[in-house]
PASEBA-1860 file (N, C-alpha, C; in nm, 3 decimals):
! residues 116
1> MYQVTFSD> -4.555/-6.110/12.095/-4.602/-6.246/12.093/-4.508/-6.330/12.006 ~ -4.478/-6.448/12.054/-4.387/-6.538/11.983/-4.464/-6.645/11.907 ~ -4.403/-6.693/11.800/-4.451/-6.813/11.733/-4.389/-6.930/11.808 ~ -4.466/-7.033/11.837/-4.417/-7.148/11.911/-4.411/-7.268/11.817 ~ -4.292/-7.331/11.811/-4.275/-7.452/11.731/-4.234/-7.566/11.825 ~ -4.256/-7.689/11.780/-4.232/-7.806/11.864/-4.144/-7.907/11.793 ~ -4.051/-7.968/11.867/-3.971/-8.078/11.813/-4.060/-8.203/11.801 ~ -4.008/-8.306/11.738/-4.082/-8.432/11.726/-4.115/-8.490/11.863
9> QAMRELNR> -4.018/-8.487/11.955/-4.040/-8.540/12.089/-4.150/-8.462/12.159 ~ -4.146/-8.330/12.149/-4.245/-8.246/12.215/-4.385/-8.273/12.159 ~ -4.395/-8.288/12.028/-4.526/-8.317/11.967/-4.579/-8.454/12.009 ~ -4.490/-8.553/12.017/-4.535/-8.686/12.062/-4.590/-8.678/12.204 ~ -4.519/-8.608/12.291/-4.564/-8.597/12.430/-4.695/-8.519/12.438 ~ -4.705/-8.413/12.363/-4.827/-8.332/12.363/-4.946/-8.412/12.310 ~ -4.924/-8.494/12.209/-5.032/-8.574/12.151/-5.079/-8.686/12.243 ~ -5.002/-8.720/12.343/-5.044/-8.823/12.441/-5.147/-8.768/12.539
17> IDKISQLS> -5.158/-8.637/12.544/-5.245/-8.571/12.641/-5.378/-8.539/12.573 ~ -5.488/-8.548/12.649/-5.618/-8.517/12.590/-5.624/-8.371/12.544 ~ -5.710/-8.344/12.448/-5.715/-8.213/12.381/-5.741/-8.097/12.476 ~ -5.829/-8.114/12.572/-5.860/-8.006/12.666/-5.736/-7.973/12.750 ~ -5.666/-8.075/12.798/-5.545/-8.053/12.877/-5.435/-7.990/12.793 ~ -5.430/-8.024/12.665/-5.330/-7.964/12.577/-5.345/-7.813/12.573 ~ -5.468/-7.766/12.566/-5.493/-7.622/12.561/-5.442/-7.551/12.686 ~ -5.466/-7.610/12.803/-5.419/-7.547/12.927/-5.267/-7.555/12.940
25> LVEPISNI> -5.206/-7.659/12.883/-5.060/-7.671/12.888/-4.991/-7.572/12.796 ~ -5.046/-7.551/12.678/-4.983/-7.465/12.579/-5.006/-7.316/12.610 ~ -5.109/-7.285/12.684/-5.140/-7.145/12.712/-5.024/-7.068/12.776 ~ -4.958/-7.119/12.881/-4.850/-7.041/12.942/-4.735/-7.009/12.846 ~ -4.697/-7.102/12.760/-4.586/-7.074/12.668/-4.631/-6.979/12.557 ~ -4.759/-6.980/12.525/-4.812/-6.890/12.422/-4.815/-6.746/12.469 ~ -4.813/-6.725/12.600/-4.824/-6.590/12.656/-4.691/-6.532/12.701 ~ -4.580/-6.596/12.670/-4.449/-6.546/12.711/-4.414/-6.420/12.631
33> TPGDLSHP> -4.359/-6.322/12.700/-4.318/-6.196/12.638/-4.167/-6.185/12.638 ~ -4.112/-6.095/12.556/-3.966/-6.073/12.560/-3.917/-6.032/12.699 ~ -3.998/-5.958/12.772/-3.962/-5.920/12.909/-3.949/-6.039/13.001 ~ -4.037/-6.137/12.983/-4.030/-6.260/13.063/-3.897/-6.331/13.039 ~ -3.853/-6.337/12.912/-3.729/-6.407/12.879/-3.607/-6.332/12.928 ~ -3.612/-6.199/12.929/-3.495/-6.124/12.973/-3.480/-6.125/13.125 ~ -3.590/-6.141/13.197/-3.586/-6.148/13.344/-3.677/-6.260/13.391 ~ -3.634/-6.386/13.372/-3.723/-6.499/13.407/-3.749/-6.509/13.557
41> REPLGRFN> -3.874/-6.533/13.590/-3.917/-6.558/13.728/-4.005/-6.680/13.726 ~ -4.015/-6.749/13.840/-4.099/-6.868/13.847/-4.234/-6.841/13.786 ~ -4.284/-6.930/13.707/-4.245/-7.066/13.677/-4.147/-7.079/13.560 ~ -4.085/-6.969/13.519/-3.991/-6.970/13.407/-3.849/-6.964/13.461 ~ -3.761/-7.045/13.405/-3.620/-7.045/13.444/-3.531/-7.048/13.321 ~ -3.403/-7.016/13.340/-3.308/-7.015/13.229/-3.181/-7.087/13.273 ~ -3.120/-7.164/13.179/-2.992/-7.228/13.206/-2.917/-7.245/13.075 ~ -2.787/-7.268/13.085/-2.703/-7.289/12.967/-2.656/-7.433/12.962
49> REGRTFFR> -2.654/-7.486/12.842/-2.604/-7.621/12.820/-2.536/-7.624/12.685 ~ -2.410/-7.668/12.685/-2.331/-7.680/12.562/-2.333/-7.551/12.481 ~ -2.320/-7.438/12.549/-2.312/-7.309/12.483/-2.444/-7.253/12.434 ~ -2.554/-7.319/12.463/-2.686/-7.271/12.421/-2.768/-7.235/12.544 ~ -2.853/-7.134/12.529/-2.942/-7.092/12.637/-3.077/-7.161/12.622 ~ -3.116/-7.230/12.726/-3.246/-7.297/12.730/-3.332/-7.231/12.836 ~ -3.461/-7.238/12.816/-3.556/-7.194/12.916/-3.639/-7.313/12.958 ~ -3.683/-7.311/13.084/-3.771/-7.415/13.137/-3.897/-7.345/13.186
57> LRAGDYRF> -4.011/-7.395/13.143/-4.138/-7.339/13.187/-4.219/-7.450/13.249 ~ -4.258/-7.430/13.375/-4.345/-7.527/13.441/-4.489/-7.496/13.403 ~ -4.560/-7.599/13.359/-4.702/-7.587/13.324/-4.773/-7.712/13.373 ~ -4.843/-7.699/13.482/-4.911/-7.815/13.540/-4.811/-7.921/13.580 ~ -4.832/-8.043/13.535/-4.743/-8.155/13.569/-4.631/-8.171/13.467 ~ -4.614/-8.075/13.378/-4.515/-8.087/13.271/-4.417/-7.972/13.273 ~ -4.303/-7.996/13.209/-4.200/-7.894/13.192/-4.173/-7.878/13.043 ~ -4.174/-7.755/12.997/-4.137/-7.723/12.860/-3.992/-7.676/12.862
65> YFQAADAT> -3.908/-7.736/12.783/-3.769/-7.693/12.767/-3.757/-7.638/12.626 ~ -3.721/-7.509/12.614/-3.723/-7.445/12.483/-3.611/-7.344/12.469 ~ -3.591/-7.303/12.343/-3.493/-7.201/12.308/-3.566/-7.088/12.238 ~ -3.513/-6.968/12.252/-3.572/-6.850/12.187/-3.479/-6.803/12.076 ~ -3.536/-6.774/11.959/-3.460/-6.720/11.847/-3.551/-6.624/11.772 ~ -3.512/-6.498/11.770/-3.591/-6.393/11.705/-3.734/-6.396/11.758 ~ -3.832/-6.422/11.673/-3.972/-6.420/11.714/-4.028/-6.561/11.734 ~ -3.939/-6.659/11.754/-3.982/-6.799/11.767/-3.933/-6.859/11.898
73> LHVDYILH> -4.020/-6.935/11.961/-3.983/-7.019/12.074/-3.991/-7.163/12.023 ~ -3.878/-7.234/12.026/-3.877/-7.373/11.980/-3.871/-7.464/12.101 ~ -3.978/-7.542/12.120/-3.986/-7.635/12.233/-3.912/-7.762/12.194 ~ -3.799/-7.786/12.263/-3.719/-7.905/12.236/-3.777/-8.027/12.305 ~ -3.822/-8.010/12.430/-3.872/-8.123/12.508/-3.992/-8.081/12.590 ~ -4.087/-8.173/12.604/-4.193/-8.163/12.703/-4.179/-8.288/12.787 ~ -4.154/-8.270/12.916/-4.130/-8.384/13.005/-4.221/-8.375/13.127 ~ -4.267/-8.490/13.174/-4.347/-8.493/13.297/-4.258/-8.456/13.414
81> KNSLEDFL> -4.311/-8.382/13.510/-4.230/-8.331/13.620/-4.168/-8.440/13.707 ~ -4.226/-8.558/13.713/-4.173/-8.663/13.799/-4.095/-8.769/13.722 ~ -4.049/-8.736/13.603/-3.978/-8.835/13.522/-3.827/-8.827/13.546 ~ -3.761/-8.937/13.520/-3.616/-8.942/13.530/-3.553/-8.844/13.431 ~ -3.609/-8.836/13.311/-3.555/-8.748/13.209/-3.558/-8.602/13.253 ~ -3.670/-8.562/13.316/-3.681/-8.424/13.366/-3.577/-8.398/13.475 ~ -3.560/-8.493/13.565/-3.459/-8.479/13.671/-3.320/-8.461/13.612 ~ -3.285/-8.544/13.515/-3.152/-8.536/13.454/-3.131/-8.403/13.383
89> LRNKLPVS> -3.231/-8.358/13.310/-3.218/-8.233/13.236/-3.212/-8.113/13.330 ~ -3.295/-8.111/13.432/-3.296/-8.000/13.528/-3.164/-7.989/13.604 ~ -3.105/-8.103/13.634/-2.982/-8.103/13.712/-2.857/-8.103/13.627 ~ -2.875/-8.083/13.497/-2.765/-8.068/13.403/-2.671/-8.188/13.402 ~ -2.727/-8.305/13.430/-2.647/-8.426/13.423/-2.635/-8.469/13.278 ~ -2.529/-8.540/13.242/-2.514/-8.582/13.103/-2.630/-8.671/13.060 ~ -2.693/-8.634/12.952/-2.805/-8.711/12.899/-2.811/-8.685/12.749 ~ -2.832/-8.791/12.674/-2.841/-8.775/12.528/-2.987/-8.757/12.488
97> EQQLVEQH> -3.007/-8.706/12.369/-3.143/-8.690/12.319/-3.211/-8.826/12.308 ~ -3.134/-8.928/12.273/-3.191/-9.062/12.261/-3.249/-9.107/12.395 ~ -3.179/-9.078/12.505/-3.229/-9.116/12.636/-3.359/-9.045/12.668 ~ -3.371/-8.920/12.625/-3.493/-8.845/12.654/-3.612/-8.898/12.576 ~ -3.587/-8.955/12.460/-3.695/-9.003/12.375/-3.750/-9.137/12.424 ~ -3.669/-9.213/12.494/-3.713/-9.346/12.538/-3.832/-9.337/12.631 ~ -3.916/-9.439/12.626/-4.038/-9.442/12.705/-4.007/-9.470/12.852 ~ -4.091/-9.411/12.939/-4.076/-9.432/13.083/-4.095/-9.579/13.120
105> SKFWKYLE> -4.187/-9.646/13.054/-4.217/-9.784/13.089/-4.097/-9.875/13.069 ~ -4.015/-9.849/12.968/-3.896/-9.930/12.945/-3.800/-9.918/13.063 ~ -3.785/-9.799/13.116/-3.698/-9.778/13.230/-3.746/-9.858/13.351 ~ -3.877/-9.849/13.379/-3.931/-9.919/13.495/-3.928/-10.069/13.477 ~ -3.951/-10.119/13.356/-3.942/-10.262/13.329/-3.799/-10.312/13.351 ~ -3.702/-10.231/13.312/-3.561/-10.265/13.333/-3.532/-10.276/13.483 ~ -3.579/-10.179/13.561/-3.557/-10.183/13.706/-3.622/-10.306/13.769 ~ -3.743/-10.338/13.724/-3.813/-10.456/13.776/-3.738/-10.584/13.741
113> SLTK> -3.678/-10.590/13.623/-3.606/-10.710/13.582/-3.483/-10.733/13.669 ~ -3.427/-10.628/13.727/-3.311/-10.642/13.813/-3.344/-10.709/13.946 ~ -3.470/-10.697/13.987/-3.509/-10.754/14.117/-3.553/-10.900/14.106 ~ -3.565/-10.952/13.985/-3.611/-11.090/13.967/-3.497/-11.187/13.973
END
């Protein structure tokens, strides 16, 4: 069993969700075993970015992006499955941490302003 820690971004996203839903979201990552990480199968995936190994875990409408170190899983990002940020991260497109932290509403307001 791993200890699970969360980045500031992950905690902010988790805190936006009601408490009951939080429990069902956190359950899959709490049950990950070393065997799961060594041979990931859906809903768990693995990819490399900038020399680091990241894992992606699908849980409901969200994606957990995390790294494993010793007995700890550190969740770097929790992103909604239909968000631009999730698309960029999944497809390994260049994206900064600052872009991931920005709110979805700002992006959509920007797009709407272009049509006016």
